[in-house]
C-alpha positions as CSV (number, residue, x, y, z in Angstrom):
1,M,0.0,0.0,0.0
2,P,2.4,2.7,-1.2
3,G,1.5,6.2,-0.1
4,E,-1.5,7.6,1.7
5,V,-4.9,6.5,0.6
6,V,-7.3,9.4,-0.1
7,I,-11.0,8.7,0.7
8,P,-13.4,10.8,-1.3
9,D,-15.4,13.3,0.8
10,K,-18.7,11.5,0.9
11,D,-20.6,9.4,3.4
12,E,-21.5,6.3,1.5
13,F,-19.7,4.1,-1.0
14,K,-20.7,1.2,-3.3
15,I,-18.6,-2.0,-3.3
16,G,-16.9,-1.0,-6.6
17,E,-15.8,2.3,-5.1
18,V,-14.5,0.7,-2.0
19,C,-12.5,-1.8,-4.1
20,E,-11.0,1.0,-6.1
21,I,-10.1,3.1,-2.9
22,T,-8.7,0.2,-0.9
23,G,-7.3,-2.0,-3.6
24,V,-9.2,-5.0,-2.3
25,K,-11.2,-7.3,-4.5
26,P,-15.0,-7.7,-4.0
27,F,-14.7,-11.4,-3.0
28,V,-12.1,-10.5,-0.3
29,L,-14.4,-7.8,1.1
30,R,-17.3,-10.3,1.2
31,Y,-15.0,-12.8,3.0
32,W,-13.9,-10.1,5.5
33,E,-17.6,-9.3,6.2
34,Q,-18.0,-12.9,7.3
35,E,-14.9,-12.9,9.5
36,F,-15.0,-9.4,11.0
37,S,-18.3,-8.6,12.8
38,E,-17.3,-5.0,12.9
39,L,-17.5,-4.8,9.1
40,A,-21.2,-5.0,8.3
41,P,-22.3,-2.8,5.3
42,V,-25.9,-2.1,4.8
43,K,-27.6,-4.0,2.1
44,G,-30.3,-2.1,0.2
45,M,-33.5,-3.6,-1.3
46,G,-31.6,-4.9,-4.3
47,G,-28.9,-6.5,-2.2
48,Q,-26.4,-3.7,-3.1
49,R,-23.9,-3.1,-0.3
50,T,-23.5,0.4,1.0
51,Y,-20.3,1.1,2.9
52,T,-19.8,4.1,5.2
53,R,-16.6,6.1,5.6
54,A,-16.0,4.2,8.9
55,D,-16.3,0.9,6.9
56,V,-13.6,2.1,4.4
57,D,-11.3,3.1,7.3
58,L,-11.9,-0.3,8.9
59,I,-11.2,-2.1,5.6
60,L,-7.9,-0.2,5.3
61,H,-7.0,-1.0,8.8
62,I,-7.8,-4.7,8.3
63,K,-5.7,-4.7,5.1
64,R,-2.8,-3.1,7.0
65,L,-3.0,-5.7,9.7
66,L,-3.2,-8.7,7.3
67,Y,-0.9,-7.6,4.4
68,E,1.6,-5.3,6.1
69,E,1.8,-6.4,9.7
70,R,1.3,-10.1,8.5
71,F,-1.4,-11.0,11.1
72,T,-3.5,-14.0,10.6
73,V,-7.2,-13.4,10.3
74,A,-7.6,-14.7,13.9
75,G,-4.8,-12.4,15.1
76,A,-6.3,-9.4,13.3
77,K,-9.7,-10.1,15.0
78,K,-8.0,-10.2,18.3
79,R,-6.1,-7.0,17.7
80,L,-9.3,-5.2,16.6
81,S,-11.0,-6.4,19.8
82,E,-8.2,-5.1,21.9
83,E,-8.3,-1.8,20.2
84,A,-12.0,-1.5,20.6
85,A,-11.7,-2.3,24.4
86,K,-9.2,0.6,24.7
87,V,-11.6,3.0,23.2
88,V,-14.5,2.2,25.5
89,A,-14.4,4.1,28.8
90,P,-13.5,2.0,31.9
91,G,-16.6,0.7,33.7
92,A,-18.7,0.8,30.5
93,R,-17.0,-2.0,28.7
94,L,-18.5,-3.4,25.6
95,D,-17.2,-6.4,23.7
96,S,-16.4,-5.8,20.1
97,S,-19.3,-7.9,18.9
98,S,-21.8,-5.7,20.7
99,S,-20.3,-2.4,19.5
100,G,-20.2,-3.9,16.0
101,Q,-23.8,-5.0,16.2
102,V,-24.8,-1.5,17.4
103,E,-23.0,0.1,14.4
104,S,-24.7,-2.5,12.1
105,Y,-28.1,-1.5,13.5
106,R,-27.3,2.2,12.9
107,R,-26.3,1.5,9.3
108,V,-29.6,-0.5,8.7
109,L,-31.6,2.4,10.2
110,R,-29.8,5.0,8.0
111,Q,-30.4,2.9,4.9
112,T,-34.1,2.4,5.8
113,R,-34.5,6.1,6.3
114,R,-33.0,6.8,2.9
115,E,-35.3,4.3,1.3
116,L,-38.3,5.8,3.1
117,E,-37.4,9.3,2.0
118,A,-37.1,8.1,-1.6
119,L,-40.6,6.5,-1.4
120,V,-42.0,9.8,0.0
121,K,-40.5,11.7,-2.9
122,Q,-42.1,9.2,-5.3
123,L,-45.5,9.6,-3.7
124,K,-45.4,13.4,-3.9
């Protein structure tokens, strides 16, 4: 990964855009979604994945762990869990699967809101 990756200034990305930005193939992204619970893009009505900026940052971090730091998938999962535990305030500890699940729910709600807004526009 030579140089710094520039993420376009937008909130949502389709899988093709994410592949172009990160240099990761679509089948690899889909595999990582299965392995890393923190990575859970919203799927629209047609099944199209929508990634957030945070997802793109996470993908770049996972790529760095696996390809540059030479972690195994299990080792990268453990590292992400450790990093998530450091971010959460002491006494209010969440495990990485709960925080990943909360973020996943937020993404689903954002996607649902967009779809409802589109329907309202069509009905007007």
